[in-house]
C-alpha positions in Angstrom: -0.2 9.1 -11.0 -2.9 11.5 -10.3 -1.8 15.0 -8.7 -3.1 16.1 -5.1 -5.1 13.0 -4.1 -6.0 12.3 -0.5 -5.8 9.6 1.3 -8.6 7.2 2.6 -8.5 7.3 6.4 -11.0 5.7 9.3 -11.1 8.8 11.5 -11.6 6.2 14.5 -8.0 5.4 13.7 -5.1 6.4 16.5 -2.6 8.8 15.3 -0.4 5.7 15.2 -2.7 3.5 13.2 -3.0 6.4 10.4 0.6 6.5 10.5 1.2 3.0 9.9 -1.6 2.9 6.8 0.1 6.2 5.4 3.3 4.3 5.7 2.0 1.5 3.8 0.5 3.6 0.9 3.9 5.5 0.6 5.2 2.2 0.0 2.6 1.4 -2.5 3.4 4.6 -4.1 6.9 3.9 -4.3 6.2 0.6 -5.8 4.6 2.4 -9.2 6.8 5.3 -8.7 10.6 3.9 -8.4 11.7 0.7 -6.3 10.7 -0.6 -3.1 12.6 -2.9 -0.8 10.7 -6.2 -0.8 11.3 -6.9 2.9 10.2 -3.2 3.9 7.2 -3.4 1.7 6.0 -6.8 3.2 6.9 -5.7 6.9 4.7 -2.2 6.1 1.9 -4.8 4.8 2.0 -6.6 8.0 1.7 -3.7 9.8 -1.0 -2.5 7.8 -3.4 -5.8 8.4 -2.5 -5.3 12.1 -4.6 -2.2 11.7 -7.0 -3.5 8.7 -7.2 -7.1 9.8 -10.7 -7.3 7.6 -10.1 -8.5 3.9 -13.3 -6.5 3.4 -12.1 -3.1 4.7 -8.9 -3.9 2.9 -10.7 -4.1 -0.2 -12.4 -1.3 0.2 -9.8 0.9 1.4 -7.8 -0.6 -1.8 -10.7 0.7 -4.1 -10.7 4.0 -2.8 -6.9 4.6 -2.9 -6.9 3.1 -6.5 -9.7 5.7 -7.4 -8.1 8.4 -6.1 -3.9 7.8 -6.9 -4.2 5.2 -9.9 -2.2 2.7 -7.7 -3.5 -1.0 -7.0 -2.8 -2.5 -3.4 -3.8 -5.4 -4.7 -1.3 -5.5 -7.4 1.6 -4.0 -5.7 1.1 -6.8 -3.1 0.8 -9.3 -5.7 3.8 -8.0 -7.5 6.2 -7.7 -4.5 5.3 -11.2 -3.2 5.9 -12.7 -6.6 9.3 -10.7 -7.5 11.5 -13.2 -5.7 13.9 -10.1 -5.5 15.6 -7.8 -2.9 14.2 -4.6 -4.8 11.2 -4.5 -7.3 8.9 -2.1 -9.1 5.9 -2.1 -11.5 7.9 -2.4 -14.6 9.8 -5.5 -13.2 7.0 -7.6 -12.2 
């Protein structure tokens, strides 16, 4: 993990939308740094997709987030979906 990085945000989003996106980014961080509840992670991703419905924008945010944090949104989502567990993390997948 890189220290002191900023999150990629769209300044046209409302405060509530930014909160949803930040919450999802926090779930991705937890996937890499500790454990995540797969149900909560999936719910946060579903809310994130309401704010960022475009696959293109999701990929762009994912690239920016990975460049700044070192964490892949795509790999985290894929890992949680494939885990089949209640809790998982990057090492377990």
